[in-house]
N, C-alpha and C positions, 0 to 999 in steps of 0.2 A: 550742720547741713552739708558740709563738705568733707565727710568722713568716709573712708573706705578701708577694706582689708585687702592688701596685696598678697596674693598667693603665688603669683609668678609674674615677674617683670619681663615683658616681651621686647622692649626696646622699640626701634623703628620698624613698622610694618608697612609695606607698600600698600597704597590705597586699593589697588586691584586685588590684593590678597586678603583684605579684611573680611569679606564674606566667608572665605574658606576657613580662616582662623576662627571666626565666630562659630562656624559649624563644628569645628573640632572642640571648642570650649563647651558648646551646647551638648555634644555627645558625652563629654566628660561629666557634666552635671546631671545627666539623665538619671532619673530615679532617686535623686537626693532631695528629700523634702526640705522645705524651709526650716531653719532651726535658730535658736537664740544663742548668743554668745555673751560672755562676761569679759569685761576688760579689767585688768589690774596692773598696777605698776605703770610708771611713765619714765621714758628715757628720751634722749635726743641725739641727733647726729648733725654735725660732727661734735664729738665730745670735747669738753674744755673750752668751747666758744659758744657764742649765741647759736643755738641749734637752728638749722634750716629745715630739719625734718623731725617731727615728734612721733614716737611709736609707743605702743603699749603691748603688754602680754595679753593674749586672747585665750580664753578657756571655753571649751565646748563640751558640755556634759553628755551629748549624744554620740560623739565620735564622728559626726558627719564632716566636720571641718578637716580633720586629718585624712579622711577618706577622699574628700574632694581634692585636697592638695595632692595626694598620691596619684589620683587619676589625671589631674592636670600635669603633674610632673612627668608621668608616663607619656601622655598624649603629646606633650611639647618637647620631649627629650630630643627629638629629631631636629629642632630648630638650631640653626648654626649660630655661632657667636655674633654679636653686633658688628655691623659693618660688612657682613658677607650676605650675599643674596640667597634667597630660597625660591627656586623656580615654581611656577604655578603647577607644573606636572608633579613635582615633589610634594606640594601641599595636597593635591588631589589624591596621591598615593597614600598620604598619611590618613586621610579621611577613610579611604577604602580599607586600610590595614588596622585602624584603631578600633579596639573592642573594649568597652568599659567593664565587661563582666569578668 
């Protein structure tokens, strides 16, 4: 019940910026239909100790998952490293500039 696929880790996002980031993510997913994935293999992090994070390899026969990842990677490439701020005007410019096609 508590499973997810992380395509891009954003770190801390200011509460006021969440709607704008959601809009960027929505645009990246535009036109990608729901698809099934297969999970295979299992590993954990940190290695050699009791893992705090478990992860699996994910396989997508449609090619939609890599396409979605590429779009998200492109759309979010402008985000600065964790600990640095991203102004609202910069986020608005990202929305205006981002084209998923």
